[in-house]
PyMOL Python script that loads the backbone (N, CA, C, O; Angstrom):
from pymol import cmd

cmd.read_pdbstr("""\
ATOM      1  N   MET A   1     -26.324 -37.435 -17.800  1.00  0.00           N
ATOM      2  CA  MET A   1     -25.209 -36.760 -18.523  1.00  0.00           C
ATOM      3  C   MET A   1     -24.225 -35.800 -17.680  1.00  0.00           C
ATOM      4  O   MET A   1     -24.727 -34.832 -17.108  1.00  0.00           O
ATOM      5  N   HIS A   2     -23.013 -36.008 -17.597  1.00  0.00           N
ATOM      6  CA  HIS A   2     -22.087 -35.287 -16.825  1.00  0.00           C
ATOM      7  C   HIS A   2     -21.639 -33.951 -17.493  1.00  0.00           C
ATOM      8  O   HIS A   2     -21.642 -33.837 -18.719  1.00  0.00           O
ATOM      9  N   ASN A   3     -21.316 -33.112 -16.800  1.00  0.00           N
ATOM     10  CA  ASN A   3     -20.722 -31.852 -17.261  1.00  0.00           C
ATOM     11  C   ASN A   3     -19.320 -31.923 -17.008  1.00  0.00           C
ATOM     12  O   ASN A   3     -18.810 -31.570 -15.945  1.00  0.00           O
ATOM     13  N   PHE A   4     -18.549 -32.490 -18.220  1.00  0.00           N
ATOM     14  CA  PHE A   4     -17.338 -32.740 -18.179  1.00  0.00           C
ATOM     15  C   PHE A   4     -16.350 -31.528 -18.066  1.00  0.00           C
ATOM     16  O   PHE A   4     -15.205 -31.797 -17.704  1.00  0.00           O
ATOM     17  N   GLN A   5     -16.629 -30.387 -18.302  1.00  0.00           N
ATOM     18  CA  GLN A   5     -15.979 -29.152 -18.263  1.00  0.00           C
ATOM     19  C   GLN A   5     -15.601 -28.787 -16.845  1.00  0.00           C
ATOM     20  O   GLN A   5     -14.632 -28.076 -16.577  1.00  0.00           O
ATOM     21  N   ASN A   6     -16.467 -29.344 -15.901  1.00  0.00           N
ATOM     22  CA  ASN A   6     -16.274 -29.044 -14.495  1.00  0.00           C
ATOM     23  C   ASN A   6     -15.308 -30.140 -13.744  1.00  0.00           C
ATOM     24  O   ASN A   6     -14.921 -29.967 -12.589  1.00  0.00           O
ATOM     25  N   LEU A   7     -14.960 -31.305 -14.545  1.00  0.00           N
ATOM     26  CA  LEU A   7     -14.153 -32.223 -13.924  1.00  0.00           C
ATOM     27  C   LEU A   7     -12.693 -31.796 -13.950  1.00  0.00           C
ATOM     28  O   LEU A   7     -12.111 -31.497 -14.992  1.00  0.00           O
ATOM     29  N   LYS A   8     -12.136 -31.784 -12.743  1.00  0.00           N
ATOM     30  CA  LYS A   8     -10.607 -31.498 -12.593  1.00  0.00           C
ATOM     31  C   LYS A   8      -9.796 -32.405 -13.656  1.00  0.00           C
ATOM     32  O   LYS A   8      -8.907 -31.884 -14.330  1.00  0.00           O
ATOM     33  N   ILE A   9     -10.070 -33.567 -13.773  1.00  0.00           N
ATOM     34  CA  ILE A   9      -9.258 -34.488 -14.575  1.00  0.00           C
ATOM     35  C   ILE A   9      -9.326 -33.840 -15.932  1.00  0.00           C
ATOM     36  O   ILE A   9      -8.249 -33.592 -16.475  1.00  0.00           O
ATOM     37  N   TRP A  10     -10.486 -33.520 -16.578  1.00  0.00           N
ATOM     38  CA  TRP A  10     -10.597 -33.051 -17.802  1.00  0.00           C
ATOM     39  C   TRP A  10      -9.718 -31.599 -17.960  1.00  0.00           C
ATOM     40  O   TRP A  10      -9.000 -31.374 -18.934  1.00  0.00           O
ATOM     41  N   GLN A  11      -9.874 -30.821 -17.024  1.00  0.00           N
ATOM     42  CA  GLN A  11      -9.201 -29.567 -16.930  1.00  0.00           C
ATOM     43  C   GLN A  11      -7.713 -29.817 -16.973  1.00  0.00           C
ATOM     44  O   GLN A  11      -7.007 -29.032 -17.606  1.00  0.00           O
ATOM     45  N   LYS A  12      -7.136 -30.946 -16.291  1.00  0.00           N
ATOM     46  CA  LYS A  12      -5.833 -31.337 -16.369  1.00  0.00           C
ATOM     47  C   LYS A  12      -5.405 -31.781 -17.633  1.00  0.00           C
ATOM     48  O   LYS A  12      -4.373 -31.353 -18.150  1.00  0.00           O
ATOM     49  N   ALA A  13      -6.187 -32.671 -18.195  1.00  0.00           N
ATOM     50  CA  ALA A  13      -5.844 -33.073 -19.518  1.00  0.00           C
ATOM     51  C   ALA A  13      -5.870 -32.179 -20.625  1.00  0.00           C
ATOM     52  O   ALA A  13      -5.159 -32.435 -21.596  1.00  0.00           O
ATOM     53  N   MET A  14      -6.684 -31.032 -20.612  1.00  0.00           N
ATOM     54  CA  MET A  14      -6.685 -29.892 -21.621  1.00  0.00           C
ATOM     55  C   MET A  14      -5.280 -29.073 -21.370  1.00  0.00           C
ATOM     56  O   MET A  14      -4.667 -28.542 -22.296  1.00  0.00           O
ATOM     57  N   ASP A  15      -4.853 -29.037 -20.007  1.00  0.00           N
ATOM     58  CA  ASP A  15      -3.460 -28.393 -19.848  1.00  0.00           C
ATOM     59  C   ASP A  15      -2.387 -29.213 -20.347  1.00  0.00           C
ATOM     60  O   ASP A  15      -1.367 -28.672 -20.772  1.00  0.00           O
ATOM     61  N   VAL A  16      -2.535 -30.655 -20.339  1.00  0.00           N
ATOM     62  CA  VAL A  16      -1.542 -31.400 -20.808  1.00  0.00           C
ATOM     63  C   VAL A  16      -1.547 -31.367 -22.375  1.00  0.00           C
ATOM     64  O   VAL A  16      -0.507 -31.453 -23.029  1.00  0.00           O
ATOM     65  N   ALA A  17      -2.806 -31.236 -22.937  1.00  0.00           N
ATOM     66  CA  ALA A  17      -2.717 -31.179 -24.513  1.00  0.00           C
ATOM     67  C   ALA A  17      -2.149 -29.754 -24.852  1.00  0.00           C
ATOM     68  O   ALA A  17      -1.419 -29.650 -25.837  1.00  0.00           O
ATOM     69  N   GLU A  18      -2.420 -28.743 -24.152  1.00  0.00           N
ATOM     70  CA  GLU A  18      -1.884 -27.496 -24.525  1.00  0.00           C
ATOM     71  C   GLU A  18      -0.332 -27.594 -24.477  1.00  0.00           C
ATOM     72  O   GLU A  18       0.373 -27.351 -25.457  1.00  0.00           O
ATOM     73  N   GLU A  19       0.133 -27.961 -23.288  1.00  0.00           N
ATOM     74  CA  GLU A  19       1.507 -28.132 -23.173  1.00  0.00           C
ATOM     75  C   GLU A  19       2.219 -28.928 -24.100  1.00  0.00           C
ATOM     76  O   GLU A  19       3.345 -28.609 -24.484  1.00  0.00           O
ATOM     77  N   THR A  20       1.625 -29.952 -24.485  1.00  0.00           N
ATOM     78  CA  THR A  20       2.133 -30.920 -25.573  1.00  0.00           C
ATOM     79  C   THR A  20       2.301 -30.111 -26.925  1.00  0.00           C
ATOM     80  O   THR A  20       3.316 -30.257 -27.606  1.00  0.00           O
ATOM     81  N   TYR A  21       1.311 -29.281 -27.283  1.00  0.00           N
ATOM     82  CA  TYR A  21       1.323 -28.560 -28.501  1.00  0.00           C
ATOM     83  C   TYR A  21       2.480 -27.445 -28.524  1.00  0.00           C
ATOM     84  O   TYR A  21       3.050 -27.059 -29.545  1.00  0.00           O
ATOM     85  N   LEU A  22       2.703 -27.035 -27.330  1.00  0.00           N
ATOM     86  CA  LEU A  22       3.766 -26.001 -27.158  1.00  0.00           C
ATOM     87  C   LEU A  22       5.182 -26.646 -27.285  1.00  0.00           C
ATOM     88  O   LEU A  22       6.077 -26.143 -27.964  1.00  0.00           O
ATOM     89  N   ILE A  23       5.300 -27.738 -26.613  1.00  0.00           N
ATOM     90  CA  ILE A  23       6.471 -28.394 -26.586  1.00  0.00           C
ATOM     91  C   ILE A  23       6.924 -28.938 -27.932  1.00  0.00           C
ATOM     92  O   ILE A  23       8.039 -28.707 -28.399  1.00  0.00           O
ATOM     93  N   SER A  24       5.886 -29.757 -28.594  1.00  0.00           N
ATOM     94  CA  SER A  24       6.113 -30.197 -29.842  1.00  0.00           C
ATOM     95  C   SER A  24       6.207 -29.188 -31.023  1.00  0.00           C
ATOM     96  O   SER A  24       6.525 -29.626 -32.128  1.00  0.00           O
ATOM     97  N   SER A  25       5.955 -27.885 -30.858  1.00  0.00           N
ATOM     98  CA  SER A  25       6.171 -26.911 -31.984  1.00  0.00           C
ATOM     99  C   SER A  25       7.644 -26.812 -32.096  1.00  0.00           C
ATOM    100  O   SER A  25       8.140 -26.395 -33.144  1.00  0.00           O
ATOM    101  N   GLU A  26       8.355 -27.155 -31.125  1.00  0.00           N
ATOM    102  CA  GLU A  26       9.823 -26.728 -31.106  1.00  0.00           C
ATOM    103  C   GLU A  26      10.480 -28.074 -31.767  1.00  0.00           C
ATOM    104  O   GLU A  26      11.685 -27.997 -32.006  1.00  0.00           O
ATOM    105  N   PHE A  27       9.872 -29.193 -32.060  1.00  0.00           N
ATOM    106  CA  PHE A  27      10.521 -30.210 -32.723  1.00  0.00           C
ATOM    107  C   PHE A  27      10.899 -29.838 -34.013  1.00  0.00           C
ATOM    108  O   PHE A  27      10.463 -28.795 -34.500  1.00  0.00           O
ATOM    109  N   PRO A  28      11.930 -30.833 -34.841  1.00  0.00           N
ATOM    110  CA  PRO A  28      12.460 -30.430 -36.018  1.00  0.00           C
ATOM    111  C   PRO A  28      11.270 -30.613 -37.114  1.00  0.00           C
ATOM    112  O   PRO A  28      10.381 -31.449 -36.953  1.00  0.00           O
ATOM    113  N   LYS A  29      11.329 -29.870 -38.090  1.00  0.00           N
ATOM    114  CA  LYS A  29      10.470 -29.667 -39.177  1.00  0.00           C
ATOM    115  C   LYS A  29      10.131 -31.027 -39.871  1.00  0.00           C
ATOM    116  O   LYS A  29       9.017 -31.316 -40.307  1.00  0.00           O
ATOM    117  N   GLU A  30      11.225 -31.809 -39.914  1.00  0.00           N
ATOM    118  CA  GLU A  30      11.140 -32.979 -40.631  1.00  0.00           C
ATOM    119  C   GLU A  30      10.196 -34.091 -39.887  1.00  0.00           C
ATOM    120  O   GLU A  30       9.808 -35.115 -40.450  1.00  0.00           O
ATOM    121  N   GLU A  31       9.934 -33.790 -38.748  1.00  0.00           N
ATOM    122  CA  GLU A  31       9.027 -34.648 -37.885  1.00  0.00           C
ATOM    123  C   GLU A  31       7.669 -34.071 -37.775  1.00  0.00           C
ATOM    124  O   GLU A  31       6.886 -34.546 -36.952  1.00  0.00           O
ATOM    125  N   LYS A  32       7.355 -33.167 -38.477  1.00  0.00           N
ATOM    126  CA  LYS A  32       5.845 -32.566 -38.531  1.00  0.00           C
ATOM    127  C   LYS A  32       4.780 -33.528 -38.848  1.00  0.00           C
ATOM    128  O   LYS A  32       3.681 -33.383 -38.313  1.00  0.00           O
ATOM    129  N   TYR A  33       4.991 -34.476 -39.648  1.00  0.00           N
ATOM    130  CA  TYR A  33       3.919 -35.369 -39.908  1.00  0.00           C
ATOM    131  C   TYR A  33       4.213 -36.791 -39.467  1.00  0.00           C
ATOM    132  O   TYR A  33       3.553 -37.756 -39.853  1.00  0.00           O
ATOM    133  N   GLY A  34       5.168 -36.858 -38.696  1.00  0.00           N
ATOM    134  CA  GLY A  34       5.577 -38.042 -38.003  1.00  0.00           C
ATOM    135  C   GLY A  34       5.263 -38.132 -36.466  1.00  0.00           C
ATOM    136  O   GLY A  34       4.122 -38.274 -36.026  1.00  0.00           O
ATOM    137  N   LEU A  35       6.272 -38.046 -35.783  1.00  0.00           N
ATOM    138  CA  LEU A  35       6.360 -37.959 -34.321  1.00  0.00           C
ATOM    139  C   LEU A  35       5.469 -36.957 -33.771  1.00  0.00           C
ATOM    140  O   LEU A  35       4.654 -37.226 -32.889  1.00  0.00           O
ATOM    141  N   THR A  36       5.637 -35.607 -34.368  1.00  0.00           N
ATOM    142  CA  THR A  36       4.867 -34.462 -33.912  1.00  0.00           C
ATOM    143  C   THR A  36       3.378 -34.658 -33.947  1.00  0.00           C
ATOM    144  O   THR A  36       2.694 -34.256 -33.005  1.00  0.00           O
ATOM    145  N   SER A  37       2.833 -35.264 -35.000  1.00  0.00           N
ATOM    146  CA  SER A  37       1.433 -35.522 -35.204  1.00  0.00           C
ATOM    147  C   SER A  37       0.898 -36.576 -34.347  1.00  0.00           C
ATOM    148  O   SER A  37      -0.250 -36.491 -33.910  1.00  0.00           O
ATOM    149  N   GLN A  38       1.722 -37.645 -34.058  1.00  0.00           N
ATOM    150  CA  GLN A  38       1.324 -38.733 -33.338  1.00  0.00           C
ATOM    151  C   GLN A  38       1.215 -38.226 -31.764  1.00  0.00           C
ATOM    152  O   GLN A  38       0.216 -38.466 -31.086  1.00  0.00           O
ATOM    153  N   ILE A  39       2.123 -37.650 -31.369  1.00  0.00           N
ATOM    154  CA  ILE A  39       2.125 -37.111 -30.042  1.00  0.00           C
ATOM    155  C   ILE A  39       0.974 -36.042 -29.653  1.00  0.00           C
ATOM    156  O   ILE A  39       0.481 -36.046 -28.526  1.00  0.00           O
ATOM    157  N   ARG A  40       0.617 -35.218 -30.556  1.00  0.00           N
ATOM    158  CA  ARG A  40      -0.422 -34.234 -30.555  1.00  0.00           C
ATOM    159  C   ARG A  40      -1.793 -35.008 -30.498  1.00  0.00           C
ATOM    160  O   ARG A  40      -2.636 -34.832 -29.618  1.00  0.00           O
ATOM    161  N   ARG A  41      -1.913 -35.938 -31.610  1.00  0.00           N
ATOM    162  CA  ARG A  41      -3.079 -36.808 -31.451  1.00  0.00           C
ATOM    163  C   ARG A  41      -3.420 -37.330 -30.098  1.00  0.00           C
ATOM    164  O   ARG A  41      -4.482 -37.099 -29.521  1.00  0.00           O
ATOM    165  N   SER A  42      -2.356 -38.112 -29.596  1.00  0.00           N
ATOM    166  CA  SER A  42      -2.541 -38.748 -28.449  1.00  0.00           C
ATOM    167  C   SER A  42      -2.700 -37.881 -27.339  1.00  0.00           C
ATOM    168  O   SER A  42      -3.297 -38.391 -26.391  1.00  0.00           O
ATOM    169  N   ALA A  43      -2.336 -36.737 -27.204  1.00  0.00           N
ATOM    170  CA  ALA A  43      -2.640 -35.726 -26.129  1.00  0.00           C
ATOM    171  C   ALA A  43      -3.995 -35.324 -26.228  1.00  0.00           C
ATOM    172  O   ALA A  43      -4.637 -35.125 -25.196  1.00  0.00           O
ATOM    173  N   VAL A  44      -4.571 -35.164 -27.487  1.00  0.00           N
ATOM    174  CA  VAL A  44      -5.779 -34.566 -27.551  1.00  0.00           C
ATOM    175  C   VAL A  44      -6.970 -35.706 -27.243  1.00  0.00           C
ATOM    176  O   VAL A  44      -8.112 -35.409 -26.891  1.00  0.00           O
ATOM    177  N   SER A  45      -6.510 -36.970 -27.432  1.00  0.00           N
ATOM    178  CA  SER A  45      -7.390 -38.045 -27.232  1.00  0.00           C
ATOM    179  C   SER A  45      -7.892 -38.174 -25.840  1.00  0.00           C
ATOM    180  O   SER A  45      -9.050 -38.530 -25.623  1.00  0.00           O
ATOM    181  N   ILE A  46      -7.015 -37.883 -24.851  1.00  0.00           N
ATOM    182  CA  ILE A  46      -7.338 -37.806 -23.446  1.00  0.00           C
ATOM    183  C   ILE A  46      -8.460 -37.153 -22.942  1.00  0.00           C
ATOM    184  O   ILE A  46      -9.339 -37.776 -22.347  1.00  0.00           O
ATOM    185  N   PRO A  47      -8.510 -35.865 -23.142  1.00  0.00           N
ATOM    186  CA  PRO A  47      -9.720 -35.076 -22.850  1.00  0.00           C
ATOM    187  C   PRO A  47     -10.850 -35.367 -23.681  1.00  0.00           C
ATOM    188  O   PRO A  47     -11.973 -35.203 -23.204  1.00  0.00           O
ATOM    189  N   SER A  48     -10.690 -35.842 -25.048  1.00  0.00           N
ATOM    190  CA  SER A  48     -11.783 -36.302 -25.822  1.00  0.00           C
ATOM    191  C   SER A  48     -12.463 -37.390 -25.383  1.00  0.00           C
ATOM    192  O   SER A  48     -13.691 -37.365 -25.468  1.00  0.00           O
ATOM    193  N   ASN A  49     -11.851 -38.458 -24.876  1.00  0.00           N
ATOM    194  CA  ASN A  49     -12.276 -39.543 -24.306  1.00  0.00           C
ATOM    195  C   ASN A  49     -13.186 -39.238 -23.139  1.00  0.00           C
ATOM    196  O   ASN A  49     -14.287 -39.777 -23.025  1.00  0.00           O
ATOM    197  N   ILE A  50     -12.657 -38.275 -22.187  1.00  0.00           N
ATOM    198  CA  ILE A  50     -13.497 -37.913 -21.177  1.00  0.00           C
ATOM    199  C   ILE A  50     -14.841 -37.175 -21.539  1.00  0.00           C
ATOM    200  O   ILE A  50     -15.877 -37.348 -20.897  1.00  0.00           O
ATOM    201  N   ALA A  51     -14.744 -36.457 -22.469  1.00  0.00           N
ATOM    202  CA  ALA A  51     -15.816 -35.707 -23.017  1.00  0.00           C
ATOM    203  C   ALA A  51     -16.777 -36.656 -23.514  1.00  0.00           C
ATOM    204  O   ALA A  51     -17.975 -36.506 -23.271  1.00  0.00           O
ATOM    205  N   GLU A  52     -16.306 -37.702 -24.248  1.00  0.00           N
ATOM    206  CA  GLU A  52     -17.189 -38.582 -25.011  1.00  0.00           C
ATOM    207  C   GLU A  52     -17.888 -39.419 -23.942  1.00  0.00           C
ATOM    208  O   GLU A  52     -19.078 -39.692 -24.095  1.00  0.00           O
ATOM    209  N   GLY A  53     -17.219 -39.841 -22.870  1.00  0.00           N
ATOM    210  CA  GLY A  53     -17.795 -40.622 -21.726  1.00  0.00           C
ATOM    211  C   GLY A  53     -18.844 -39.847 -21.157  1.00  0.00           C
ATOM    212  O   GLY A  53     -19.889 -40.424 -20.856  1.00  0.00           O
ATOM    213  N   ALA A  54     -18.704 -38.477 -20.944  1.00  0.00           N
ATOM    214  CA  ALA A  54     -19.651 -37.714 -20.249  1.00  0.00           C
ATOM    215  C   ALA A  54     -20.910 -37.545 -20.964  1.00  0.00           C
ATOM    216  O   ALA A  54     -21.847 -37.076 -20.318  1.00  0.00           O
ATOM    217  N   GLY A  55     -21.098 -37.856 -22.228  1.00  0.00           N
ATOM    218  CA  GLY A  55     -22.222 -37.732 -22.981  1.00  0.00           C
ATOM    219  C   GLY A  55     -22.971 -39.003 -22.865  1.00  0.00           C
ATOM    220  O   GLY A  55     -24.098 -39.056 -23.356  1.00  0.00           O
ATOM    221  N   ARG A  56     -22.437 -40.088 -22.236  1.00  0.00           N
ATOM    222  CA  ARG A  56     -23.081 -41.449 -22.152  1.00  0.00           C
ATOM    223  C   ARG A  56     -24.263 -41.229 -20.957  1.00  0.00           C
ATOM    224  O   ARG A  56     -24.295 -40.318 -20.129  1.00  0.00           O
ATOM    225  N   ASN A  57     -25.234 -42.354 -21.122  1.00  0.00           N
ATOM    226  CA  ASN A  57     -26.239 -42.325 -20.318  1.00  0.00           C
ATOM    227  C   ASN A  57     -26.220 -42.622 -18.807  1.00  0.00           C
ATOM    228  O   ASN A  57     -26.932 -42.136 -17.929  1.00  0.00           O
ATOM    229  N   THR A  58     -25.077 -43.682 -18.696  1.00  0.00           N
ATOM    230  CA  THR A  58     -25.069 -44.203 -17.290  1.00  0.00           C
ATOM    231  C   THR A  58     -23.678 -44.008 -16.710  1.00  0.00           C
ATOM    232  O   THR A  58     -22.680 -43.897 -17.422  1.00  0.00           O
ATOM    233  N   ASP A  59     -23.662 -43.973 -15.380  1.00  0.00           N
ATOM    234  CA  ASP A  59     -22.324 -43.788 -14.774  1.00  0.00           C
ATOM    235  C   ASP A  59     -21.297 -45.037 -15.053  1.00  0.00           C
ATOM    236  O   ASP A  59     -20.077 -44.880 -14.992  1.00  0.00           O
ATOM    237  N   GLY A  60     -21.855 -46.177 -15.335  1.00  0.00           N
ATOM    238  CA  GLY A  60     -21.015 -47.443 -15.689  1.00  0.00           C
ATOM    239  C   GLY A  60     -20.337 -47.003 -17.092  1.00  0.00           C
ATOM    240  O   GLY A  60     -19.121 -47.100 -17.256  1.00  0.00           O
ATOM    241  N   GLU A  61     -21.129 -46.557 -18.001  1.00  0.00           N
ATOM    242  CA  GLU A  61     -20.531 -46.298 -19.310  1.00  0.00           C
ATOM    243  C   GLU A  61     -19.436 -45.024 -19.218  1.00  0.00           C
ATOM    244  O   GLU A  61     -18.372 -45.029 -19.836  1.00  0.00           O
ATOM    245  N   PHE A  62     -19.818 -44.088 -18.463  1.00  0.00           N
ATOM    246  CA  PHE A  62     -18.934 -42.865 -18.145  1.00  0.00           C
ATOM    247  C   PHE A  62     -17.734 -43.428 -17.584  1.00  0.00           C
ATOM    248  O   PHE A  62     -16.666 -42.943 -17.955  1.00  0.00           O
ATOM    249  N   CYS A  63     -17.732 -44.414 -16.715  1.00  0.00           N
ATOM    250  CA  CYS A  63     -16.446 -44.880 -16.129  1.00  0.00           C
ATOM    251  C   CYS A  63     -15.477 -45.706 -17.110  1.00  0.00           C
ATOM    252  O   CYS A  63     -14.253 -45.794 -17.012  1.00  0.00           O
ATOM    253  N   ASN A  64     -16.262 -46.256 -18.024  1.00  0.00           N
ATOM    254  CA  ASN A  64     -15.441 -46.952 -19.174  1.00  0.00           C
ATOM    255  C   ASN A  64     -14.636 -46.032 -20.015  1.00  0.00           C
ATOM    256  O   ASN A  64     -13.688 -46.440 -20.685  1.00  0.00           O
ATOM    257  N   PHE A  65     -15.008 -44.804 -19.983  1.00  0.00           N
ATOM    258  CA  PHE A  65     -14.136 -43.814 -20.897  1.00  0.00           C
ATOM    259  C   PHE A  65     -13.219 -43.224 -19.897  1.00  0.00           C
ATOM    260  O   PHE A  65     -12.379 -42.394 -20.243  1.00  0.00           O
TER     261      PHE A  65
END
""", "prot")
cmd.dss("prot")
cmd.show_as("cartoon", "prot")
cmd.util.cbc("prot")
cmd.orient("prot")
């Protein structure tokens, strides 16, 4: 098992997710459930996939994520 919180790529992905939330908060209100939601979910999926891969048992599985 890898410690994903020490990975620079995970840390940068978290920065991207935070910045995405800040920027998308300025989108028009009518986009709240459309474009804003989709962009936010995609930004969060990056660090989430890295964390999920870190929980895998082998390095090969980790690399797949």
